[in-house]
KELUMGU-627713 format. One record per residue (C-alpha): y, x negated, z; residue number from 1. Coordinates in steps of 0.25 Angstrom, whole numbers. Layout:
N
      Y      X      Z    n
      Y      X      Z  NUM
...
//
This chain:
206
      Y      X      Z    n
    -89    178     57    1
   -102    171     62    2
   -104    165     47    3
    -88    160     49    4
    -89    153     63    5
   -103    144     58    6
    -96    141     46    7
    -84    136     56    8
    -93    131     64    9
   -101    122     52   10
    -87    116     46   11
    -83    111     61   12
    -97    105     60   13
    -95     97     48   14
    -80     93     49   15
    -85     85     64   16
    -96     79     55   17
    -87     76     46   18
    -81     70     57   19
    -90     62     63   20
    -96     58     50   21
    -82     52     45   22
    -80     45     58   23
    -95     38     57   24
    -91     34     43   25
    -77     30     46   26
    -81     22     60   27
    -88      9     54   28
    -75      8     45   29
    -66      9     55   30
    -73      0     63   31
    -74    -11     52   32
    -59     -9     50   33
    -54    -10     65   34
    -64    -14     72   35
    -68    -28     67   36
    -55    -31     59   37
    -56    -45     47   38
    -48    -59     51   39
    -38    -60     41   40
    -38    -70     31   41
    -31    -81     25   42
    -29    -90     13   43
    -19   -100      6   44
    -16   -103     -8   45
     -9   -117     -4   46
      1   -123    -14   47
      3   -109    -20   48
     11   -109    -33   49
     15   -124    -30   50
     14   -136    -41   51
      8   -146    -31   52
      8   -159    -35   53
      4   -170    -24   54
      3   -183    -34   55
     21   -182    -35   56
     22   -184    -20   57
     26   -198    -13   58
     16   -201     -4   59
     23   -214     -1   60
     33   -204      8   61
     30   -193     16   62
     32   -181      9   63
     30   -167     11   64
     23   -157      3   65
     26   -143      1   66
     13   -134      3   67
     16   -120     -5   68
      4   -110      1   69
      2    -94      1   70
     -4    -89     13   71
    -11    -75     12   72
    -16    -68     26   73
    -23    -56     22   74
    -28    -45     33   75
    -41    -40     27   76
    -41    -30     38   77
    -38    -16     31   78
    -34     -8     43   79
    -29    -19     54   80
    -17    -27     55   81
    -16    -40     59   82
     -5    -48     69   83
     -2    -61     66   84
      5    -63     81   85
      7    -78     81   86
     11    -88     68   87
      0    -93     58   88
      1   -106     59   89
     -3   -113     45   90
     -6   -128     41   91
     -6   -137     30   92
    -15   -149     31   93
    -22   -159     22   94
    -35   -169     23   95
    -31   -183     20   96
    -47   -184     24   97
    -59   -176     29   98
    -57   -178     44   99
    -42   -177     44  100
    -33   -167     42  101
    -16   -169     42  102
     -7   -156     43  103
      5   -156     34  104
     13   -143     37  105
     12   -130     46  106
     17   -118     43  107
     17   -104     51  108
     15    -89     46  109
     23    -80     57  110
     17    -70     64  111
     16    -56     57  112
      6    -42     55  113
     -1    -39     45  114
     -4    -27     40  115
    -19    -20     36  116
    -24    -28     24  117
    -11    -35     22  118
     -9    -50     17  119
      3    -59     20  120
      6    -69     10  121
     12    -83     15  122
     20    -91      5  123
     27   -103      9  124
     27   -118      9  125
     28   -128     18  126
     29   -143     20  127
     21   -153     23  128
     24   -165     32  129
     18   -175     23  130
     10   -175      9  131
     -4   -175     10  132
    -15   -183      5  133
    -28   -181     -4  134
    -40   -180      4  135
    -49   -194      7  136
    -59   -196     -5  137
    -53   -184    -14  138
    -42   -181    -23  139
    -37   -169    -17  140
    -28   -167     -5  141
    -36   -155      6  142
    -26   -146     11  143
    -30   -139     24  144
    -23   -125     27  145
    -26   -119     40  146
    -21   -106     46  147
    -20   -104     63  148
    -16    -90     69  149
    -19    -77     77  150
    -19    -64     73  151
    -24    -51     77  152
    -27    -37     74  153
    -18    -24     75  154
    -27    -17     83  155
    -27    -15     98  156
    -32    -24    109  157
    -33    -35     95  158
    -33    -49    100  159
    -28    -61     93  160
    -37    -69     82  161
    -37    -83     77  162
    -35    -88     65  163
    -38   -101     61  164
    -41   -104     46  165
    -39   -113     34  166
    -44   -119     19  167
    -41   -133     13  168
    -34   -134      0  169
    -38   -144     -9  170
    -29   -150    -20  171
    -29   -160    -30  172
    -22   -172    -28  173
    -20   -175    -43  174
    -19   -161    -50  175
    -14   -155    -38  176
    -24   -143    -40  177
    -30   -135    -28  178
    -43   -136    -27  179
    -43   -123    -25  180
    -35   -113    -31  181
    -28   -100    -25  182
    -30    -95    -11  183
    -38   -101     -1  184
    -45    -93     12  185
    -40   -100     26  186
    -54    -99     32  187
    -59   -102     45  188
    -58   -118     46  189
    -67   -128     46  190
    -69   -141     54  191
    -57   -147     45  192
    -47   -137     52  193
    -51   -143     65  194
    -47   -158     61  195
    -33   -162     68  196
    -23   -168     60  197
    -19   -182     63  198
     -7   -185     75  199
      0   -193     65  200
      4   -191     50  201
     -6   -193     41  202
     -1   -194     25  203
    -13   -202     21  204
    -13   -211      8  205
    -18   -210     -7  206
//
């Protein structure tokens, strides 16, 4: 009987020890998953599956240009969902020169919830308010894509976080080829994103 009692105590100790050992091992993992979640990532493929040819445009009149795009919004967190309570605003612009940025069009992604590790694809097109010109002194058009909005983690007492990212997409005016193909990541904007568009419409001249 004494042996049976000692065996039961030993098993209880092993169970308790295993529990605490498992907790110690899992704690860093749980903290990394829930304690410090990562920001979402954004990337865009401008002119997605589009035969883009600007040389056929008649720049003597303010024609519009249709921009096709494919936006990817990825929640990189495997254990935390994201709430985009406010609409995400995308602004398409271009640089006629290095000191000016001209807005071409705006687009809005309605508010949504994004599950753990999920990716949202937004494929659409938008009409511009004019035809962009080449960057002064070059033979390519420098498009700018900016995205601003807010999100919060699906956690207790989670506050809203601001997102303000962008990228530049260069397109050769003569060949209509993009200087960089595929998806381009939208990252924290540099000084160029702080440039203010002119107060009046500006389409420049070739």
